[in-house]
N, C-alpha and C positions, 0 to 999 in steps of 0.2 A: 713487441711492445705495445702496452696500453697505451690507451686514443690520450689525447691530450686533453687538459681538463680546461671549462671554462676559463680559470683564471689565467692558465698556460695560454689561451687562444686571446685572451686582451679584454675578454667580458669582466663587467663590473655592475652589480647589484645599485643601482643609484639611489640616492635617498628618495623620502616620499614628496619633498618639495623642489623636486628634478620637475622642467614641465613632461605635463601629461599628455599623451593620445585621448585617451580614455578611462573611463571606470568600469570593472566589472563587478557584475553583482550576479548572484542566484535566488532565482526565483523563487518564495514559498508556493509550495505545492498543498500541503496536509497529509502529504504520504507518509511526512516521518512520525506523524502523533504529536506532533510539538504545538504548541498553545491549543490545546482544546477548547471549543467553545469560543475562541476568539480568531480564527484564524483570516476572516475578513477583516479583521482592526487588524491585523499584520500588515495584509497588504495593503491596506490603504497607506499604512507608513512605509512600505517599500517605495508604493506609488511618488508619496510625497518626496523622498528620497531621492528617488531616479529623476523626479522634474527639479532639486536643486541643484545637483550636478549637471542636469543637460543645460541650464545657465551658462555653465561655464566650462564642457567638455561634452563629449558625446558617453552615454552609459551603454553598454553591453551588457546583453542579459542571458544569463543560460536559463533554459527553461524548454519541456518537449514539446513539438512543434504543436500538439493538441490545444496547448495551454494561451499561446501566440494571441490568438484573436481577444481573449479576454482581459490578458496583460495588455495588448496596445489600447483597451478600451481603459483601463483603469488608468494606463498611463495619460492618456488624454484627458480625462476627468481632471486630473492633479495637475495638469495643465503643463506637462512637456513639453519641451520647448521642440516646434516640427520638424523634421529629419535629425532631432540627435540621440533617438533611442535606436537600439540597434537590438534584433530577438535571435539567437542562434540556437538550434536544434540540439542542444547540449541536454539530455535528461538528467537530472541533478533529485537526491536524494534529500538533502538539507539546504542551509540557505548561507552558511558559516562559509562565506567563499574565500575571506582570507587564509581560512586554514586551510581547506582544500584546493584552493586554486591554483594556478600557474603564479610564478616566483617569477619576474621578468629579469636579464640582464642585458647589460648595455657596453656594445664595444666604443669606449670615447673616440677612438680615432675615425673611425669613417660612418658612425652610427648605429651600426646593424644590432637589431635585438634577437633574444635567444629567449627560449622557455625552458626554467628549470624545474623540472616533475618529480617533485619527492613522493615518498610511500602516506596514508594519508590511512588511519585506521580508525577512527573516530574517537579520537583520544585516549589512547589506550585499549579500548573494546569498548567504552561505557556505554555507546549509544549507537545504532546499526539500525537497518541494515548502511554500508558506506560505499558498495563498489562504483557507484555511478558516481559519486563525487571525487571520489580517488581518479577515475576518468578521464574529468574535466579539466588537467591542462594538457593533457593528448590529445585532446578535441578542438580546445584553445588554440595549440599551437597549428594542428593541420589547416585550422578556417586560416588561422592568419598566414599560412605559409613562411612558418619560423621554424627555423633549427628547433632540436628539445634534446634536452641532456636531463639522463638521468639522475637522481641525487643520491639514490641507492640507501637510501635510513627514515625512516620516519620524521618527517617536519612539516610544522606546522607554524603557517605566517604568523598568527596571531605571538608566535613564540620567540620572535626574534625583531629589533628594533635597532637600524642603523643610522651613520649619516653618511657623509660624501667624504668620509676620510678612510674606511677601510673598519670602523668598527661596531663592534655590534654589542647592542644588551641584550642578556635572557636570562632566564630563571632556570636553578639547580633543579628547584619542585617538578619542572617537566622535562626538559631537555635530558636529565640522569633518573628520569622516573623510570624504572625497570618494565613498565607497561609500554615504554616506547619502542627503545635499540639496546634490551637488555644484553645484548652481545659483545656493545660497544664501549670504550672506556670516555672518561672525557675527555682524554687528549687527542682521541678517535674520531670523535662528532666536530670538535673543533676543526681537527687537519681537514673532514669531509666539507664542511659549511666552506670553512675559507677557500678550498680549493672549486668549489660547484659555484658559490656567490662569486668568488673575488673580491672576498675582505680579507683584512689582517688577523685582525683578533675579537675575542668575544672575552666582554667581561659581564661575571656572574656574579647576580644579585640570587636573595633564596627565595623565598615563596610567593604567592599571591593573597589574592583579596577573599576572604568567606564569600562560600557558594559559587566559586569558578568551578564550572565540571570541566573546566582545560586542566586544571591541577596548581595552574598559576600561572597565565599568560601576562607577558612581559607590557601588551597594548592595554592593560588597565593601572598599570602602576611606573610605568615610565617613558618617557618620550622627549623625543630629538626636539624642540623644533628650531635650531640650525647645526650649523656643527659647535659651536660653543656654547649651547643653553641645553640644558635637559627640566623637564618637567616633570615633577612625582607626585603621585598620591599622598595624601598623608590624611590620618584620622587623631581628630586632638581627645576624644573620649579614652581614658585611659582604661575605661571598663568593655572597650570592645575588641574582639579579637582581632582586627585586623591594628591596632594601634602599636602594638610591638611588633606586628609582623613588617611594615611599613615604616616604622622606627628604623628596625636594624637592618634595612634596604639602603635607609637614608644613609645612615654610618657605612655601611660600605663603597658608597658611591663618593667619599671622602677619599678611597684612594683612587679614583678612578681618575686618568690622563688622558689629555689630547695628545695628538703625536709630537707635537711640540713640548711638551713636560710641562704645560700650563694646565691650573684646573678649569674647567666647565662651570659656568653659571648654572645652579642647582637654583629651581623656583618650584613652589610647594602650593600644591591646589587642593585644599580639603576636599574629604569624599563627601557624597551627599548625604543624610540624614539618612538611618537602616530605610531600605526601602522593603515593606512589607506586604506580600498579599495572603489575607488569608486562607487556606485551603491550601496552598501552591505547596508545589513538590520542596522547595529551596525556600527555605522561614524566612532567608535575607536575601535578596538580590544583589546579585554582582555588578553594580552601581559605579560610574567613575566617569569624570569628565573628562580624562586624558585617553578614552576613546574616541578621539575625534580623525577624522578623514581630511587631509589636506589635499585641497583642490588648484589646480590654476585659479589663482585671484580668491580663494576662499578656503575657509574650513567649515566643515560639518559637525555641529557641537552638541553630543547628545546631553540632555536637560532632564528633570525627573519630576516637574512638576513642585518643585521648592521652590518658589520667588526668592529666599534672600542666598541661598546656596547658590541656586542658577545665575544669580546676575552676579554674583562674585566670580564666580568661575567662568562666565561668559567675559567679564569685566578685564580678568589675568589675562585670559589668552585673549583678548580684542589689543591689552599693550604688548605681547608679545610678537603678536603676528601684525605688526603695522603694514597697509597696503594690501590686507587681503580682507576680505569683506566677512565676518563669523554670523554663520549662520544655525542659529539652535533648532535643536529637533527633536519635539518632544518621544525620546526613547524606552519608553517605561515598558510599552507591551513588546517590544523586542526584548529586552533584558531578563522577561518572565523566564525565557529560557535560556539565558546567561552573557549573552553579550549587546555589541552596540554596535555603534555604525562602523567604526573601523573594523569589527569583525567579521560583518557582511560585505563586505567590497573589497576589490583588490585594484591597485591602480597601474595602469599599460603606461611605460616610458613614452615618451613623445621619440 
């Protein structure tokens, strides 16, 4: 007989707003070739983000042991709360912990945690090497003494967005892309994700925003604020390639229903104006305000040096996340390589 699935054992993937034990980061090393000429600036932003996290909960960092002394120095300079940063000798290739890190599941009855470990292939073989990143979930499970379940397919954490009702949003552009799991059908992908993460259904949007190396991760276009509210990215400029893509995703969400049959509230947030870096490999950066990270008592929100758009986005999210402090972080250096605050982080449930 096959082993019971995490779902059969009572495990469920908590929503991001559930109480957290810590947040994991994978520290930039420069070895991946990302951010040529600006790795020092990127590390400073990582230290700023780690310090911000540490005000609300511990931050746990994957990095080779040889880098730990320098990372500790940077954390100290950034004002990281004393005793709230833990470094683990987990060598990594790149920084996108949301995608290569562990996806935690929890058993509501007794609060037991487990790690689900999915394949990571550098977003369909676009970037490498990624072997060390692929081993991070197993290292985290061993370090924490947690059981580990193999996902049995390629899956990045940034490609799924869940509430606490067992519903997951995702995109066809990623999960149905032949560069991930060409041997699996849509129904087989749905079945496997539901069985391992303990969820009930997947709702499919179409494509992602321009410049997204991931092929279209959901965490740049649609996020749950709570069980009944979804915030979505919008592009008002009809000449932008993002206009039609995001409008079509919004139209699909008109068919989304909560388990009781009701419609969620949909709140739209404009994308920032086109972020362009002359001579960079991405002509337009995939910048999005919905790539935020929910913490215990706070939300870290990426901003991009655009006073009006930044202020509007922070204001909308402040209204939606009443009771949590909104902490803007200038993410322009990070998004040069295709992601922002949610992409580099992974929460560990309490």
